[in-house]
N, C-alpha and C positions, 0 to 999 in steps of 0.2 A: 548462498554462494551462487554465482553465475559467471559464465565466460562470455566476454565480449567478442565481437566478430574478429577483432585483430589479435585475439589470443590473451588479452589482459584478463585478470581475474578480479571480480567484484566480491568483496566480503562484507557482510553486515553482521556484526557481533553485538550481542546484548547481554548485560549482566544486571542484576538487581542489587541495590544497596540496602542498608538497614532501614532507610526511610521509605522503602518500597518504591523508589524511583528507578526506572530502568535507564542505565547508561549504555548508549549504543554508539558504535563507531562504524562508519562506512570507510572501507580501506580499498584502494585500488593498487593492484600489483601488476607489474609487467610480466611477460612470459618467462622471464628469468627469476621471478620471485622478488624483484626489487620493488619497494613501495614508492608509488607516485605521490599519493596524498592520503591523509586521514581526516575525516570530518567527524566531529563528535556531536551527538544528540542527547538530550535528556528528555525522554518521553515517558508518559505513563501508558505504554503499549508494548506489544511484542510484534516485531516485524515478521510478517508471514510470507512475503514474496518480494523479490527484487529482480528487475530485468532491464536490459539495455533498450533504449528507444532509437528510432531511426536517426535522430540527430546526435547520437553518441552520448546522450544523457542517460538518466535512469528513472525508473518509476519504482517506488517502494510502497507497499501496502501493509497495513497492520490491523489487528484487532486491538482496540484501545480500551482503556479503563477510564476514559473521560466520561463522567456522568455514569451512564448505564450501558456500556458495551456498544457505543458507536464504533464505526470502523473508519479508517483513515487512509488517504492516498496522497502521496507527494511526488511531484516531478522535480528532479534535480538536473542541473546542466552537467556537462562533462567534467567539471571541476568540483561537483558536489554541492554547488550553491542552489538554494531553493528557488524554483521558478514559480510554482504554485502549490497549494495544499488545500485539501478539502476533507471534511468529515461527512459521512453519510450514515444512513440507518436511523434507528430510533431506539427507544428503550428495548432491551432484550433482543438486540440484533447481534449476530455473529458472522464474521467474514469466513467463508468457506474456501474460496479460490479466486485467483485473479489471473487473467491472461492478456497478453498484448494484442492489440488490434492493428489492422493494416493501415489505419490513418495515424498511427503514432500514439494512440491513446491506450485505454485498457477497458476491459469488461470485468466487473466484479460480481461474484455470486455470493449471496449471503442468505441467511434465514432470519426471520423475526417473528415475534409473537405480538407485535404491536399494531397490526392492521386489521384486527377483528377476527383473527383465526382462532378456532377452537384449540388447535395445537400449534402448528407453525405455518407460516407463509414463506415462499421463496421471494427474495428481493434481488433483482438484477439491475445493476447500474452500469451504463455505458458512458465513459468519459473520453472526450476527444483530446488531441494533443495540447490544447489550451486549458484543459481542466474543466471544460464545459460539459454538462450532462443534459440529457433530454428533460422532458417535463417531470415534475414530482411524481413518483410512483403512486398509483392508486390500487387499492385492492379490488380485484375482479372476482366476485363470488362464483363458485362452481355452479354449473347448470344441472 
């Protein structure tokens, strides 16, 4: 759940059915509790964060069960329509946190065991407002 600058409330609800698919709904309520819209998603993931972007849209992130724990970010417009979506990470990755950035994008913090670490490596991905990220992360061994 998050509050928009204008006082509207953003809700993202998830339930799991017997087929192990997650059924999620993005619901926008005005400050009086009246529903503006509801958008339904069927994802194999759990939403971990939702926040408003500078253009009154939303970014949602999740730890997914697609393959082996990739994580997922999607930009929605103010009506809940998909603008872009991306998967990041690798086998054995887990999304820890997401925060909005001043350019309208997001920074994602995760950990992974897939870049040659004995235990785990941190994996940080910066995504701009268009869904573009920097170069592919590379493991830098400790000195």
